[in-house]
N, C-alpha and C positions, 0 to 999 in steps of 0.2 A: 448599209443593209446587208443581212447575212447572205453568204452564197449557199446555194442549194447544190447538193451532190448531183453529178450527171447520172442519168439513167443508164444501167447497163443494156447493151444491145442484146436482143433475144437471140438465142443459139439458133443456128441454122440447121437444117435438117442434113444428114450425111448426103454427099453428092453421088449421083449415079456414076458408075464407071463409064470413062469415055468409050466411044464406039470402037475404038482401035482395039480394046482389051477383050477377049473373049470372056463370055459368061461362065461360071463355075459349072462343072458337069454334075449331074445327079451321081450319087454314090454308085447305083447300079450300072452307069456307064462308064465307071474308072476302069483303066486297063488292069489285069490281073498280073501282079508282079511275084515271081516265087523268089524268097529269099533263101540263101544257102544255109544250111543247118551245120553247126560245128560239132563235130564228134570229139571225144576226149583225146584222141590223137592229134587232130588238127588244132584244138584249142590250146594245147601246150606248145605247138609250134607257132601259133599266131601270137601268143601273149609273150611280152617281153620278159627278161629275166628280172626277178624280184629282188636280187641280192647285188649290191654294187661290188665292183671289183676291189680287189686287196690293194692297199697302197704299197708301192714298192719301197724297198730300203733307201733309195736315192730321194724319193718325196718325203720319207719319215726325216731323213737328215735335213732336208731343205726346210721343212716344218719347224724343227727343232731350232734351226738357225734364226728363222723369222721370228719366232716367239721368244727368243732368248733362252730356251730350255729351262726357264724357272717354274715354280709352282704355278698351278692352274686351278681354277675352281672345279673343274671336271675331276680332279684327283684328291680333293679334300674328302675327309672322312668325318662323318658325324658319330661319336661315341655316345651311347645312351645309356641310362640307368647305371650309372658308375658311382663308386663312392671314393672320396679321397682318403688316403691311408698314410700318406707321408708328404712332408714339406721339406724343402731344402733351399737355403739361400747362403750368400757369402756377403762380405763387405765389398761388393762391386756393384756398379750401377746397372739396373735391369737385368738382374741375373736370378730368377726364381724358377724352381723346378717343383713339380707336384707328382706324386705317385698315384695312380687310380687303380683300383682293382680290376683285376684282368687285362689291363693295358700296360702298366708299368710306368717309368718315369717319363714326363713330358715337360718341355720347357714352355713357359707362359710367353706369350707374345711381348717382345721388347721394343715395339715401334716408338712408343711414347712412354716416358716415366709414369704418367698418371694411369695410363692403362695397365701397365705392369703392376702398379701399387694396387690399384682396384681389383685385379685378378687375384693377387696374393691375399687380399683381405677376404674376398669371397671363398677362396680356397680354404683359408683358415677357418672361417665360419663353418664351412661344409664339412671339414675334417672334425671340428669340434663336436657338431651336432649330428655327424654321420647321416646327412641328408642325401637325397639323390641328386647327381651332378650330370648334366648333358654337356658336352663340348665338341666344337669342330675344330679338327686339327688339319693342317695343310700336308703336302706330301713330304715335307721334312719333319714332320711330327712336332711342330710347334702349335700350341693351342691359340687359336685365333678368336674364338668366342666362348663363353662359359655361361652356363645357366644353372642356378643352384635353387632347389625347390624346398 
């Protein structure tokens, strides 16, 4: 025999406050409280400084040691709307350089041979067609990303 769903209990009305709690006072019976007004002079004294303190040279040195002092994404630069006007390579593994207008010579990333070859092919096509090129370089001026339009 199929089971029927149990019926939900009807919601109870909110309970009245216990007798130990005082009833709310009407708005006209509320005591008047005066709030202090801030003047521009007292407002600046009360507000905390909005600029953090400068990092000391000792803290900078400690930070450089902790991060290895290598390139970081914060120092990467995006070069936009450039043209490739020169290519250079030599019979060495992963050693390709490109010259971009207004920027100069930049080495292509050499992390992987396949990426280095792909960057070289994209750069050669961009040079041949003189199309727009955007690229991201790290702080040692090595091209890490390249976009050819």
